[in-house]
VEXPA-708824 format. One record per residue (C-alpha): residue in three letters; x, z, y. Coordinates in nm, 2 decimals, decimal comma. Example, Ala and Ser with C-alpha at 12.3 -4.5 7.8 and 13.67 -1.06 7.14 Angstrom:
BEGIN
+------+--------+--------+--------+
| rest |     c1 |     c3 |     c2 |
+------+--------+--------+--------+
|  Ala |   1,23 |   0,78 |  -0,45 |
|  Ser |   1,37 |   0,71 |  -0,11 |
+------+--------+--------+--------+
This chain:
BEGIN
+------+--------+--------+--------+
| rest |     c1 |     c3 |     c2 |
+------+--------+--------+--------+
|  Unk |  -5,25 |   2,23 |   1,14 |
|  Unk |  -5,19 |   2,03 |   0,88 |
|  Unk |  -4,93 |   2,08 |   0,61 |
|  Unk |  -4,74 |   1,80 |   0,52 |
|  Unk |  -4,60 |   1,81 |   0,10 |
|  Unk |  -4,35 |   1,59 |  -0,02 |
|  Unk |  -4,40 |   1,40 |  -0,33 |
|  Unk |  -4,13 |   1,37 |  -0,59 |
|  Unk |  -4,07 |   1,00 |  -0,48 |
|  Unk |  -3,95 |   1,12 |  -0,09 |
|  Unk |  -3,68 |   1,35 |  -0,25 |
|  Unk |  -3,36 |   1,12 |  -0,24 |
|  Unk |  -3,06 |   1,17 |  -0,48 |
|  Unk |  -2,83 |   1,34 |  -0,23 |
|  Unk |  -3,13 |   1,59 |  -0,18 |
|  Unk |  -3,17 |   1,60 |  -0,56 |
|  Unk |  -2,80 |   1,70 |  -0,63 |
|  Unk |  -2,81 |   1,93 |  -0,39 |
|  Unk |  -3,10 |   2,10 |  -0,53 |
|  Unk |  -2,96 |   2,05 |  -0,91 |
|  Unk |  -2,62 |   2,21 |  -0,77 |
|  Unk |  -2,82 |   2,47 |  -0,59 |
|  Unk |  -3,02 |   2,61 |  -0,93 |
|  Unk |  -2,68 |   2,57 |  -1,13 |
|  Unk |  -2,48 |   2,78 |  -0,92 |
|  Unk |  -2,79 |   3,07 |  -0,86 |
|  Unk |  -2,76 |   3,06 |  -1,28 |
|  Unk |  -2,37 |   3,10 |  -1,29 |
|  Unk |  -2,35 |   2,82 |  -1,45 |
|  Unk |  -2,15 |   2,61 |  -1,22 |
|  Unk |  -1,84 |   2,79 |  -0,99 |
|  Unk |  -1,85 |   2,66 |  -0,65 |
|  Unk |  -1,51 |   2,70 |  -0,61 |
|  Unk |  -1,39 |   2,48 |  -0,90 |
|  Unk |  -1,61 |   2,22 |  -0,83 |
|  Unk |  -1,53 |   2,12 |  -0,45 |
|  Unk |  -1,20 |   2,15 |  -0,65 |
|  Unk |  -1,27 |   1,92 |  -0,86 |
|  Unk |  -1,46 |   1,66 |  -0,63 |
|  Unk |  -1,16 |   1,69 |  -0,39 |
|  Unk |  -0,92 |   1,59 |  -0,65 |
|  Unk |  -1,16 |   1,30 |  -0,71 |
|  Unk |  -1,15 |   1,18 |  -0,38 |
|  Unk |  -0,81 |   1,23 |  -0,23 |
|  Unk |  -0,60 |   1,16 |  -0,57 |
|  Unk |  -0,70 |   1,00 |  -0,81 |
|  Unk |  -0,95 |   0,72 |  -0,72 |
|  Unk |  -0,76 |   0,64 |  -0,43 |
|  Unk |  -0,43 |   0,62 |  -0,60 |
|  Unk |  -0,65 |   0,36 |  -0,81 |
|  Unk |  -0,65 |   0,13 |  -0,48 |
|  Unk |  -0,31 |   0,19 |  -0,34 |
|  Unk |  -0,19 |   0,07 |  -0,68 |
|  Unk |  -0,38 |  -0,30 |  -0,62 |
|  Unk |  -0,25 |  -0,26 |  -0,26 |
|  Unk |   0,13 |  -0,23 |  -0,39 |
|  Unk |   0,09 |  -0,51 |  -0,62 |
|  Unk |  -0,06 |  -0,73 |  -0,36 |
|  Unk |   0,25 |  -0,62 |  -0,13 |
|  Unk |   0,50 |  -0,70 |  -0,42 |
|  Unk |   0,37 |  -0,97 |  -0,55 |
|  Unk |   0,21 |  -1,30 |  -0,37 |
|  Unk |   0,02 |  -1,47 |  -0,64 |
|  Unk |  -0,15 |  -1,14 |  -0,71 |
|  Unk |  -0,23 |  -1,10 |  -0,35 |
|  Unk |  -0,37 |  -1,44 |  -0,33 |
|  Unk |  -0,58 |  -1,38 |  -0,63 |
|  Unk |  -0,70 |  -1,09 |  -0,43 |
|  Unk |  -0,80 |  -1,19 |  -0,13 |
|  Unk |  -0,99 |  -1,45 |  -0,32 |
|  Unk |  -1,15 |  -1,23 |  -0,59 |
|  Unk |  -1,12 |  -0,85 |  -0,57 |
|  Unk |  -1,31 |  -0,76 |  -0,80 |
|  Unk |  -1,18 |  -0,98 |  -1,08 |
|  Unk |  -0,79 |  -0,92 |  -0,92 |
|  Unk |  -0,85 |  -0,50 |  -0,94 |
|  Unk |  -1,01 |  -0,59 |  -1,32 |
|  Unk |  -0,65 |  -0,73 |  -1,42 |
|  Unk |  -0,53 |  -0,38 |  -1,34 |
|  Unk |  -0,79 |  -0,22 |  -1,55 |
|  Unk |  -1,00 |  -0,07 |  -1,25 |
|  Unk |  -1,34 |  -0,19 |  -1,29 |
|  Unk |  -1,72 |  -0,03 |  -1,35 |
|  Unk |  -1,99 |   0,07 |  -1,16 |
|  Unk |  -2,00 |   0,08 |  -0,77 |
|  Unk |  -1,74 |  -0,20 |  -0,80 |
|  Unk |  -1,92 |  -0,51 |  -0,98 |
|  Unk |  -1,85 |  -0,67 |  -0,63 |
|  Unk |  -1,56 |  -0,59 |  -0,41 |
|  Unk |  -1,44 |  -0,81 |  -0,08 |
|  Unk |  -1,09 |  -0,73 |  -0,04 |
|  Unk |  -0,98 |  -0,78 |   0,35 |
|  Unk |  -0,66 |  -0,85 |   0,47 |
|  Unk |  -0,50 |  -0,67 |   0,83 |
|  Unk |  -0,28 |  -0,83 |   1,01 |
|  Unk |  -0,09 |  -0,81 |   1,39 |
|  Unk |  -0,37 |  -0,95 |   1,52 |
|  Unk |  -0,65 |  -0,83 |   1,31 |
|  Unk |  -0,76 |  -0,46 |   1,18 |
|  Unk |  -1,03 |  -0,43 |   0,95 |
|  Unk |  -1,27 |  -0,11 |   0,92 |
|  Unk |  -1,57 |  -0,06 |   0,67 |
|  Unk |  -1,86 |   0,17 |   0,70 |
|  Unk |  -2,24 |   0,19 |   0,52 |
|  Unk |  -2,48 |   0,21 |   0,77 |
|  Unk |  -2,74 |   0,29 |   0,56 |
|  Unk |  -2,57 |   0,53 |   0,33 |
|  Unk |  -2,24 |   0,57 |   0,18 |
|  Unk |  -2,20 |   0,25 |  -0,07 |
|  Unk |  -1,84 |   0,26 |  -0,17 |
|  Unk |  -1,56 |   0,07 |  -0,39 |
|  Unk |  -1,56 |   0,43 |  -0,67 |
|  Unk |  -1,36 |   0,25 |  -0,92 |
|  Unk |  -1,04 |   0,17 |  -0,66 |
|  Unk |  -1,13 |   0,47 |  -0,37 |
|  Unk |  -1,32 |   0,78 |  -0,58 |
|  Unk |  -1,55 |   0,94 |  -0,43 |
|  Unk |  -1,66 |   0,85 |  -0,05 |
|  Unk |  -1,53 |   1,20 |   0,16 |
|  Unk |  -1,77 |   1,35 |   0,37 |
|  Unk |  -1,69 |   1,20 |   0,72 |
|  Unk |  -1,78 |   0,90 |   0,60 |
|  Unk |  -2,11 |   0,93 |   0,49 |
|  Unk |  -2,15 |   1,12 |   0,82 |
|  Unk |  -2,44 |   0,96 |   1,04 |
|  Unk |  -2,18 |   0,97 |   1,35 |
|  Unk |  -1,93 |   0,79 |   1,10 |
|  Unk |  -2,18 |   0,57 |   1,05 |
|  Unk |  -2,35 |   0,50 |   1,39 |
|  Unk |  -2,01 |   0,52 |   1,61 |
|  Unk |  -1,80 |   0,32 |   1,47 |
|  Unk |  -2,01 |   0,00 |   1,48 |
|  Unk |  -2,11 |   0,05 |   1,87 |
|  Unk |  -1,74 |   0,17 |   1,96 |
|  Unk |  -1,46 |   0,11 |   1,66 |
|  Unk |  -1,14 |   0,15 |   1,86 |
|  Unk |  -1,26 |   0,49 |   2,01 |
|  Unk |  -1,35 |   0,59 |   1,68 |
|  Unk |  -1,01 |   0,52 |   1,53 |
|  Unk |  -0,87 |   0,66 |   1,86 |
|  Unk |  -1,04 |   0,98 |   1,76 |
|  Unk |  -0,87 |   0,96 |   1,36 |
|  Unk |  -0,49 |   0,89 |   1,49 |
|  Unk |  -0,51 |   0,51 |   1,51 |
|  Unk |  -0,44 |   0,35 |   1,84 |
|  Unk |  -0,49 |  -0,03 |   1,86 |
|  Unk |  -0,34 |  -0,30 |   2,11 |
|  Unk |  -0,53 |  -0,45 |   2,30 |
|  Unk |  -0,45 |  -0,79 |   2,14 |
|  Unk |  -0,55 |  -0,67 |   1,79 |
|  Unk |  -0,95 |  -0,78 |   1,72 |
|  Unk |  -1,12 |  -0,51 |   1,56 |
|  Unk |  -1,38 |  -0,65 |   1,31 |
|  Unk |  -1,64 |  -0,38 |   1,13 |
|  Unk |  -1,73 |  -0,46 |   0,78 |
|  Unk |  -2,06 |  -0,28 |   0,62 |
|  Unk |  -2,12 |  -0,23 |   0,32 |
|  Unk |  -2,39 |  -0,24 |   0,07 |
|  Unk |  -2,51 |  -0,20 |  -0,29 |
|  Unk |  -2,40 |  -0,60 |  -0,30 |
|  Unk |  -2,09 |  -0,61 |  -0,11 |
|  Unk |  -1,84 |  -0,34 |  -0,10 |
|  Unk |  -1,52 |  -0,38 |   0,09 |
|  Unk |  -1,13 |  -0,29 |   0,02 |
|  Unk |  -0,92 |  -0,31 |   0,33 |
|  Unk |  -0,54 |  -0,41 |   0,26 |
|  Unk |  -0,33 |  -0,26 |   0,54 |
|  Unk |  -0,01 |  -0,41 |   0,63 |
|  Unk |   0,34 |  -0,29 |   0,46 |
|  Unk |   0,53 |  -0,12 |   0,66 |
|  Unk |   0,88 |  -0,23 |   0,80 |
|  Unk |   1,18 |  -0,12 |   0,63 |
|  Unk |   1,00 |  -0,11 |   0,31 |
|  Unk |   1,16 |  -0,38 |   0,16 |
|  Unk |   1,37 |  -0,17 |  -0,12 |
|  Unk |   1,13 |   0,03 |  -0,23 |
|  Unk |   0,99 |  -0,01 |  -0,60 |
|  Unk |   0,60 |  -0,10 |  -0,64 |
|  Unk |   0,54 |   0,25 |  -0,78 |
|  Unk |   0,66 |   0,42 |  -0,45 |
|  Unk |   0,53 |   0,16 |  -0,22 |
|  Unk |   0,17 |   0,28 |  -0,39 |
|  Unk |   0,26 |   0,68 |  -0,34 |
|  Unk |   0,27 |   0,57 |   0,07 |
|  Unk |  -0,08 |   0,41 |   0,06 |
|  Unk |  -0,37 |   0,64 |   0,17 |
|  Unk |  -0,79 |   0,64 |   0,13 |
|  Unk |  -0,83 |   0,64 |   0,53 |
|  Unk |  -0,61 |   0,29 |   0,53 |
|  Unk |  -0,77 |   0,11 |   0,25 |
|  Unk |  -1,11 |   0,22 |   0,48 |
|  Unk |  -0,93 |   0,08 |   0,80 |
|  Unk |  -0,91 |   0,41 |   0,98 |
|  Unk |  -0,56 |   0,45 |   0,98 |
|  Unk |  -0,20 |   0,28 |   0,88 |
|  Unk |   0,03 |   0,34 |   0,61 |
|  Unk |   0,32 |   0,48 |   0,79 |
|  Unk |   0,76 |   0,41 |   0,60 |
|  Unk |   0,89 |   0,65 |   0,46 |
|  Unk |   1,12 |   0,91 |   0,61 |
|  Unk |   1,40 |   0,92 |   0,56 |
+------+--------+--------+--------+
């Protein structure tokens, strides 16, 4: 039986990162709990709040919304959100008749300046394969059930183009400030696997 050896080129960036993390942990240079906390904070708080501010601005400013839908990269840069993995962003607007959901079938391309690091489920092979074939089923598993009259469009991110879903503004939020609206917007809604809920009264 021949023994196969791996060349340096055969290791993916994710494999190299994991190996480096293992070495640093073994040598006591990195605390896995601290690292996990930092990643979680960037995934769920710091990063997605940038996108949430973009969405809230689009909800209250029709002219900004038009610019966002025409050129999301430039419109996001107006608010200071630009950089690596955000060179070409396209905004997709959800309506009563159309719902957008984003996936990267090849790896985990994601608009970092607006949403931070991609969550684990976004990188999971099951999500990447199934949301293309059975989007309604996958959305329902995330807790989002859409009516039969709503068309679901699945968008495949690439290294060249990344997507931001502009979710629908929930009813009953007319009196909220832009900051209060941004607090309602979640990362999941900007990927398209959730809707934005109105605040509890």
